[in-house]
PAVEXTI-791467 format. One line per 4 residues: number of its first residue (from 1); for each residue y negated, x negated, z negated of N, C-alpha, C. Coordinates in steps of 0.2 Angstrom, whole numbers, plus 5000, padded with zeros to 4 digits. Layout:
<torlums>
NUM	Y,X,Z,Y,X,Z,Y,X,Z ~ ...
</torlums>
This chain:
<torlums>
1	4977,4626,4485,4972,4632,4486,4971,4638,4493 ~ 4969,4631,4498,4969,4633,4505,4974,4635,4508 ~ 4981,4634,4507,4986,4635,4509,4987,4643,4505 ~ 4986,4645,4499,4986,4651,4497,4981,4654,4500
5	4975,4653,4500,4971,4657,4503,4971,4659,4510 ~ 4976,4654,4513,4976,4658,4521,4981,4661,4519 ~ 4985,4660,4517,4992,4664,4517,4991,4673,4513 ~ 4987,4671,4509,4983,4679,4509,4979,4683,4513
9	4975,4680,4518,4972,4680,4523,4976,4684,4528 ~ 4982,4681,4529,4987,4683,4535,4992,4689,4532 ~ 4993,4689,4527,4995,4694,4522,4990,4701,4523 ~ 4985,4702,4523,4979,4706,4522,4979,4709,4529
13	4978,4704,4533,4977,4705,4540,4983,4709,4545 ~ 4991,4708,4541,4995,4709,4544,4997,4717,4540 ~ 4994,4717,4537,4993,4726,4534,4988,4730,4537 ~ 4982,4729,4536,4977,4731,4539,4976,4734,4545
17	4976,4728,4549,4977,4728,4557,4980,4735,4559 ~ 4987,4734,4557,4991,4741,4561,4989,4748,4557 ~ 4986,4746,4551,4984,4752,4547,4979,4754,4552 ~ 4972,4751,4554,4967,4752,4558,4969,4757,4564
21	4975,4753,4568,4975,4755,4575,4980,4758,4575 ~ 4984,4761,4572,4990,4763,4572,4988,4773,4573 ~ 4983,4776,4573,4980,4783,4572,4983,4787,4567 ~ 4986,4781,4561,4989,4786,4558,4984,4787,4551
25	4981,4793,4551,4977,4795,4545,4978,4794,4539 ~ 4987,4796,4538,4986,4796,4530,4989,4788,4530 ~ 4990,4784,4531,4992,4778,4531,4985,4776,4529 ~ 4980,4775,4535,4973,4773,4532,4971,4777,4525
29	4970,4781,4523,4970,4784,4519,4971,4782,4509 ~ 4979,4781,4510,4982,4777,4507,4979,4771,4506 ~ 4980,4768,4510,4977,4760,4510,4970,4760,4509 ~ 4966,4762,4509,4957,4766,4507,4957,4767,4499
33	4962,4771,4498,4962,4773,4491,4963,4766,4486 ~ 4970,4765,4490,4971,4757,4485,4965,4753,4485 ~ 4962,4751,4488,4958,4747,4489,4951,4750,4486 ~ 4950,4756,4485,4947,4757,4484,4945,4759,4474
37	4951,4760,4472,4953,4758,4464,4953,4754,4461 ~ 4956,4748,4467,4954,4742,4464,4948,4738,4463 ~ 4944,4741,4469,4936,4738,4468,4934,4743,4463 ~ 4934,4748,4461,4931,4752,4455,4935,4750,4449
41	4941,4748,4448,4943,4745,4443,4941,4737,4440 ~ 4940,4735,4446,4936,4727,4446,4929,4727,4442 ~ 4924,4733,4447,4918,4736,4444,4917,4734,4437 ~ 4921,4742,4434,4920,4742,4426,4922,4737,4422
45	4927,4732,4424,4928,4726,4421,4923,4722,4420 ~ 4918,4722,4426,4912,4716,4425,4908,4719,4422 ~ 4907,4726,4419,4902,4729,4415,4904,4727,4410 ~ 4910,4730,4408,4914,4732,4402,4919,4725,4402
49	4919,4717,4401,4924,4714,4400,4927,4716,4393 ~ 4934,4713,4395,4939,4716,4389,4941,4724,4390 ~ 4938,4727,4390,4938,4734,4390,4944,4737,4391 ~ 4948,4740,4387,4956,4744,4389,4955,4748,4392
53	4949,4753,4393,4948,4758,4397,4947,4757,4404 ~ 4946,4752,4407,4944,4750,4415,4949,4754,4418 ~ 4954,4754,4418,4961,4754,4423,4962,4763,4421 ~ 4961,4767,4416,4959,4773,4414,4954,4778,4420
57	4949,4774,4419,4943,4776,4420,4944,4776,4429 ~ 4946,4771,4431,4947,4769,4438,4950,4774,4441 ~ 4956,4775,4436,4961,4779,4441,4959,4786,4441 ~ 4955,4787,4435,4952,4796,4437,4946,4793,4445
61	4942,4789,4445,4939,4789,4449,4941,4789,4457 ~ 4947,4784,4457,4952,4785,4463,4955,4791,4464 ~ 4957,4796,4460,4960,4804,4464,4954,4806,4462 ~ 4948,4806,4462,4942,4809,4464,4940,4808,4471
65	4940,4800,4472,4938,4798,4478,4943,4801,4484 ~ 4950,4800,4483,4955,4802,4487,4955,4810,4489 ~ 4952,4813,4483,4951,4821,4485,4947,4822,4488 ~ 4938,4819,4487,4933,4821,4491,4934,4820,4499
69	4936,4812,4500,4934,4812,4506,4942,4812,4509 ~ 4948,4813,4508,4953,4813,4512,4957,4820,4511 ~ 4955,4826,4505,4958,4831,4505,4952,4837,4508 ~ 4947,4835,4504,4941,4840,4504,4937,4839,4509
73	4939,4834,4513,4933,4831,4519,4926,4834,4518 ~ 4921,4830,4513,4915,4832,4515,4912,4833,4520 ~ 4909,4838,4519,4905,4840,4527,4897,4835,4527 ~ 4895,4831,4523,4888,4829,4524,4889,4823,4519
77	4894,4818,4522,4894,4811,4519,4888,4806,4520 ~ 4883,4808,4524,4877,4805,4524,4873,4805,4518 ~ 4874,4811,4512,4871,4811,4505,4874,4805,4501 ~ 4881,4802,4502,4882,4799,4498,4880,4789,4502
81	4878,4790,4508,4875,4783,4512,4866,4784,4508 ~ 4863,4790,4509,4857,4790,4505,4857,4788,4498 ~ 4862,4790,4493,4860,4789,4489,4862,4781,4487 ~ 4866,4778,4491,4867,4770,4491,4862,4767,4492
85	4860,4769,4498,4855,4764,4500,4849,4764,4495 ~ 4846,4770,4492,4843,4772,4488,4843,4766,4483 ~ 4850,4767,4481,4852,4764,4472,4849,4757,4474 ~ 4851,4754,4478,4852,4748,4482,4844,4743,4480
89	4840,4749,4484,4834,4748,4484,4828,4748,4479 ~ 4831,4752,4476,4827,4755,4468,4829,4752,4463 ~ 4834,4749,4465,4838,4748,4454,4841,4739,4457 ~ 4846,4738,4460,4850,4733,4461,4846,4727,4463
93	4842,4728,4469,4838,4721,4471,4833,4722,4467 ~ 4830,4725,4463,4825,4723,4457,4829,4719,4453 ~ 4835,4719,4450,4839,4717,4444,4839,4709,4446 ~ 4841,4707,4454,4839,4700,4455,4834,4695,4451
97	4827,4700,4451,4822,4697,4448,4822,4699,4441 ~ 4824,4704,4440,4821,4707,4433,4827,4705,4426 ~ 4834,4704,4431,4839,4703,4427,4844,4709,4426 ~ 4846,4710,4420,4855,4716,4421,4852,4716,4412
101	4854,4721,4410,4852,4724,4401,4860,4720,4400 ~ 4858,4720,4392,4863,4717,4390,4870,4723,4389 ~ 4877,4716,4388,4882,4721,4389,4883,4727,4382 ~ 4888,4731,4382,4888,4733,4375,4881,4739,4376
105	4876,4740,4380,4871,4743,4378,4872,4751,4382 ~ 4868,4755,4380,4868,4762,4383,4866,4759,4391 ~ 4860,4755,4393,4857,4754,4398,4863,4750,4401 ~ 4867,4745,4401,4871,4744,4404,4878,4748,4406
109	4880,4753,4402,4884,4759,4405,4881,4763,4411 ~ 4875,4765,4407,4872,4769,4415,4872,4763,4421 ~ 4870,4758,4421,4870,4754,4426,4878,4753,4431 ~ 4883,4752,4427,4889,4754,4428,4892,4758,4434
113	4889,4766,4429,4888,4773,4432,4886,4771,4441 ~ 4880,4770,4441,4876,4769,4446,4880,4762,4451 ~ 4882,4759,4451,4885,4755,4454,4893,4757,4457 ~ 4895,4761,4453,4902,4766,4453,4901,4770,4460
117	4893,4774,4459,4893,4777,4465,4891,4773,4471 ~ 4888,4768,4469,4887,4763,4475,4894,4763,4482 ~ 4898,4759,4477,4905,4758,4478,4909,4764,4481 ~ 4907,4770,4478,4911,4776,4482,4906,4777,4489
121	4900,4776,4490,4897,4776,4495,4899,4771,4502 ~ 4900,4765,4500,4904,4760,4503,4911,4762,4506 ~ 4913,4765,4503,4922,4767,4505,4920,4773,4509 ~ 4915,4778,4507,4913,4783,4511,4911,4781,4517
125	4907,4776,4518,4905,4774,4525,4914,4771,4527 ~ 4916,4768,4524,4923,4764,4528,4925,4771,4531 ~ 4926,4777,4528,4929,4782,4532,4927,4784,4536 ~ 4919,4786,4536,4916,4789,4543,4918,4783,4546
129	4914,4776,4546,4913,4772,4552,4920,4771,4557 ~ 4925,4772,4552,4934,4774,4555,4934,4780,4559 ~ 4930,4783,4558,4931,4790,4562,4929,4790,4567 ~ 4924,4786,4568,4921,4785,4575,4925,4780,4579
133	4928,4774,4577,4933,4769,4579,4935,4764,4575 ~ 4941,4762,4576,4943,4755,4570,4939,4749,4574 ~ 4936,4747,4580,4930,4743,4582,4925,4744,4579 ~ 4923,4750,4580,4914,4752,4577,4913,4751,4568
137	4921,4750,4565,4921,4749,4559,4920,4740,4557 ~ 4926,4739,4562,4926,4732,4562,4921,4727,4563 ~ 4917,4730,4570,4911,4727,4570,4904,4727,4566 ~ 4903,4732,4562,4900,4732,4557,4901,4726,4550
141	4908,4726,4549,4912,4720,4545,4910,4715,4547 ~ 4909,4714,4553,4910,4706,4558,4902,4704,4558 ~ 4898,4708,4556,4893,4707,4556,4892,4701,4549 ~ 4895,4705,4543,4895,4701,4536,4897,4695,4538
145	4904,4695,4539,4908,4690,4538,4904,4684,4544 ~ 4901,4685,4550,4899,4679,4553,4892,4677,4550 ~ 4889,4682,4547,4882,4680,4542,4886,4676,4536 ~ 4890,4675,4533,4893,4674,4527,4895,4666,4531
149	4899,4665,4536,4903,4660,4537,4897,4654,4541 ~ 4893,4658,4544,4886,4654,4547,4882,4650,4543 ~ 4880,4654,4536,4877,4654,4531,4878,4647,4527 ~ 4887,4647,4527,4891,4641,4523,4888,4636,4525
153	4889,4636,4533,4889,4630,4536,4880,4626,4538 ~ 4878,4632,4537,4870,4630,4538,4868,4628,4532 ~ 4870,4630,4528,4868,4628,4520,4869,4620,4518 ~ 4876,4619,4521,4880,4614,4521,4876,4608,4524
157	4873,4610,4529,4869,4606,4534,4862,4604,4534 ~ 4859,4608,4530,4851,4611,4529,4848,4613,4524 ~ 4853,4616,4521,4852,4619,4512,4846,4613,4509 ~ 4841,4615,4507,4837,4612,4503,4833,4616,4497
161	4830,4622,4500,4828,4628,4494,4832,4633,4492 ~ 4832,4633,4485,4840,4639,4483,4836,4645,4485 ~ 4842,4650,4486,4838,4655,4485,4838,4661,4480 ~ 4842,4659,4474,4842,4663,4469,4846,4656,4464
165	4844,4651,4462,4845,4646,4457,4849,4648,4451 ~ 4848,4654,4448,4849,4654,4440,4855,4660,4441 ~ 4858,4663,4450,4862,4667,4448,4868,4664,4452 ~ 4865,4661,4460,4870,4656,4465,4867,4651,4468
169	4868,4645,4462,4866,4640,4464,4866,4635,4473 ~ 4872,4639,4474,4874,4635,4479,4872,4638,4484 ~ 4869,4646,4487,4863,4647,4491,4857,4646,4492 ~ 4858,4645,4498,4849,4642,4500,4847,4646,4505
173	4840,4646,4507,4837,4648,4511,4838,4647,4519 ~ 4839,4642,4516,4842,4640,4526,4847,4641,4527 ~ 4854,4643,4522,4858,4646,4525,4858,4653,4526 ~ 4856,4659,4524,4853,4663,4523,4850,4665,4533
177	4845,4660,4532,4841,4661,4539,4847,4659,4545 ~ 4851,4654,4543,4856,4650,4549,4860,4656,4550 ~ 4863,4660,4544,4866,4665,4545,4863,4670,4550 ~ 4858,4673,4549,4854,4678,4553,4853,4676,4559
181	4853,4669,4559,4851,4669,4568,4856,4668,4572 ~ 4865,4665,4566,4869,4668,4570,4871,4674,4573 ~ 4868,4679,4568,4871,4686,4569,4866,4687,4577 ~ 4862,4687,4575,4856,4689,4581,4860,4686,4587
185	4860,4680,4587,4863,4676,4595,4871,4680,4596 ~ 4875,4682,4591,4881,4684,4593,4882,4691,4594 ~ 4875,4694,4592,4875,4701,4593,4873,4702,4601 ~ 4868,4698,4603,4865,4699,4608,4870,4696,4614
189	4875,4690,4613,4878,4690,4617,4886,4695,4618 ~ 4885,4700,4613,4890,4705,4613,4888,4712,4619 ~ 4882,4711,4617,4874,4716,4620,4878,4714,4629 ~ 4876,4707,4632,4874,4708,4637,4882,4706,4640
193	4887,4704,4638,4893,4700,4640,4900,4703,4639 ~ 4898,4708,4634,4904,4712,4630,4908,4717,4636 ~ 4902,4718,4640,4906,4723,4642,4909,4731,4642 ~ 4913,4735,4643,4917,4739,4641,4921,4738,4636
197	4923,4733,4636,4927,4733,4629,4925,4732,4622 ~ 4919,4729,4621,4913,4731,4617,4908,4734,4616 ~ 4909,4740,4622,4902,4744,4621,4903,4752,4615 ~ 4910,4751,4612,4908,4757,4606,4908,4750,4598
201	4903,4745,4599,4901,4743,4593,4897,4742,4590 ~ 4896,4742,4585,4887,4745,4580,4882,4740,4584 ~ 4882,4734,4585,4875,4730,4589,4873,4734,4595 ~ 4880,4736,4600,4878,4739,4608,4875,4745,4606
205	4878,4751,4602,4876,4755,4600,4865,4755,4597 ~ 4865,4752,4592,4859,4750,4592,4853,4750,4596 ~ 4857,4745,4598,4851,4740,4606,4853,4746,4609 ~ 4856,4752,4613,4857,4755,4619,4852,4762,4616
209	4852,4761,4608,4846,4767,4606,4839,4765,4604 ~ 4838,4760,4602,4833,4758,4601,4830,4751,4604 ~ 4833,4747,4607,4831,4742,4612,4831,4735,4608 ~ 4828,4730,4613,4831,4723,4608,4826,4721,4602
213	4820,4724,4602,4818,4723,4595,4819,4727,4590 ~ 4822,4734,4591,4825,4738,4586,4832,4735,4583 ~ 4837,4734,4588,4842,4729,4585,4843,4723,4582 ~ 4837,4721,4583,4835,4712,4580,4832,4715,4572
217	4828,4721,4573,4825,4722,4565,4832,4724,4560 ~ 4835,4729,4565,4841,4732,4562,4845,4726,4558 ~ 4847,4721,4561,4852,4718,4562,4851,4713,4555 ~ 4844,4711,4556,4840,4707,4550,4842,4711,4543
221	4838,4717,4544,4841,4720,4538,4847,4721,4536 ~ 4852,4723,4540,4859,4722,4537,4862,4715,4532 ~ 4860,4710,4537,4860,4702,4535,4858,4702,4527 ~ 4851,4704,4528,4847,4704,4521,4852,4707,4515
225	4855,4715,4517,4856,4718,4511,4864,4715,4510 ~ 4868,4710,4514,4873,4706,4513,4872,4703,4507 ~ 4868,4698,4509,4865,4691,4505,4865,4696,4498 ~ 4860,4702,4497,4859,4706,4489,4864,4708,4489
229	4870,4710,4491,4875,4713,4488,4881,4707,4483 ~ 4880,4700,4489,4884,4695,4488,4880,4691,4480 ~ 4874,4693,4481,4871,4688,4474,4871,4696,4468 ~ 4873,4700,4468,4872,4706,4464,4879,4705,4461
233	4882,4706,4464,4889,4705,4461,4890,4695,4458 ~ 4890,4691,4462,4887,4686,4456,4883,4684,4449 ~ 4878,4689,4450,4875,4691,4445,4876,4695,4439 ~ 4882,4699,4441,4886,4704,4435,4892,4698,4434
237	4895,4693,4438,4900,4687,4437,4898,4683,4431 ~ 4891,4682,4432,4888,4677,4428,4887,4679,4421 ~ 4884,4686,4422,4885,4690,4414,4890,4689,4413 ~ 4896,4692,4413,4901,4695,4411,4906,4687,4409
241	4903,4680,4411,4907,4675,4411,4913,4675,4415 ~ 4916,4677,4421,4920,4678,4424,4920,4675,4430 ~ 4922,4670,4434,4922,4667,4439,4925,4672,4445 ~ 4931,4676,4446,4931,4680,4451,4931,4688,4447
245	4932,4691,4452,4930,4698,4450,4939,4701,4447 ~ 4944,4697,4450,4951,4699,4447,4954,4693,4450 ~ 4961,4692,4450,4964,4688,4453,4971,4692,4458 ~ 4969,4699,4459,4972,4703,4465,4974,4700,4471
249	4970,4695,4473,4970,4692,4480,4971,4685,4477 ~ 4978,4682,4477,4977,4675,4476,4975,4670,4480 ~ 4968,4666,4480,4965,4662,4482,4958,4664,4484 ~ 4957,4672,4483,4951,4673,4487,4949,4678,4479
253	4952,4679,4473,4949,4682,4469,4951,4690,4470 ~ 4946,4694,4468,4947,4700,4468,4945,4705,4475 ~ 4945,4711,4474,4944,4715,4479,4936,4716,4480 ~ 4934,4717,4475,4925,4714,4474,4925,4709,4477
257	4927,4705,4475,4925,4697,4479,4925,4695,4486 ~ 4929,4701,4488,4929,4701,4495,4924,4706,4501 ~ 4924,4711,4496,4918,4719,4499,4912,4717,4495 ~ 4909,4712,4491,4902,4714,4487,4898,4712,4492
261	4898,4708,4497,4893,4710,4503,4894,4716,4508 ~ 4897,4720,4508,4901,4727,4513,4896,4732,4507 ~ 4896,4731,4501,4897,4737,4498,4889,4739,4498 ~ 4883,4738,4499,4875,4739,4503,4876,4740,4510
265	4881,4736,4514,4880,4737,4521,4883,4739,4523 ~ 4888,4744,4523,4892,4748,4526,4889,4757,4524 ~ 4884,4757,4519,4882,4764,4519,4877,4764,4524 ~ 4873,4758,4524,4866,4758,4527,4869,4757,4535
269	4875,4756,4538,4874,4755,4544,4875,4761,4544 ~ 4882,4764,4541,4883,4772,4543,4876,4776,4542 ~ 4872,4777,4539,4866,4780,4539,4863,4778,4545 ~ 4862,4773,4546,4857,4771,4556,4862,4775,4561
273	4868,4774,4559,4874,4776,4564,4871,4783,4565 ~ 4871,4788,4560,4870,4796,4559,4863,4797,4562 ~ 4859,4791,4564,4852,4794,4564,4851,4791,4572 ~ 4854,4787,4576,4856,4785,4581,4858,4790,4587
</torlums>
C-alpha cells in the first residue's frame, strides 16, 4: 500500500508541477476542470450512495464550471469565495455537532447542492490564486499539508483527548494544536528567512499587510478551517458507509480525500487575499 501511495504521489507531482509552472493556461484549465469533475462526482456519490445519476450530474457541473471560469472569466469571483465561507460557517460547521440529515431525504439533496457550491468555490479559488502565481497557490496548500502532517505526528506522540470521536476517532486535540503550532513556526521562518524567493507566498503577504499578530490569527483560522473540512468529509463517508470517496487515486482514495481540507481553506485564503 505504501509503495502504491508513493508511486501515485510521484505521478501526480510529475503531472501537476509542470502544468503549474509551464505558463500554459489551457493545460491548467484542462487539469483543473478534470480534478473538479472528479471531486464533484465523488461528492454526489457521498450524498447519494449507489446513485446511477452521479456521473451525469458531475459532467453537467464540470461543463458549467469550465465555461464560467475558463471561457466567460467572471469579473467577481469573490462572490464564490464569500458564499463558500458563509456556507461553511453557517451550515457545515454546525453539522459536526448536530449531525447530517438522513440519506434519500429532501434535506440531504439540498445539502448536496450546497456542498457542490462549496466545491465550486474551492476551484474558483484555485483559479484566482494561480492567477497571482503558482507559488502563491502552493503556499496556501502547503499550510494545509504541513498542518496535516504535523498533526499526525503530534497526535501519535501526545494525543489523548479525542477531537471528534464519533466522526474521526483517530484525531485528537493535541494533534490539531501541534499541527497549528508547526504551521505558525514554519510561517514565521518563511517571513524571517525566506528572502525574495518566498516573498510572494501567502504567509509573507499577510504578515506584510497586517503584521505578526494578524498573520498568526489568520493562520490559526486557516488551520481550523482545514480541520473542519477534513472532519466534514469524514462525516459524509461515515454516513455513506464508504472508506474513501472513490478509488481514482490508488493508495490515496479519491480526489476529494486529498482536497477535503482545502475545500474550505482555499476560498477563505482567496477572500483574505482579496482584502489585503
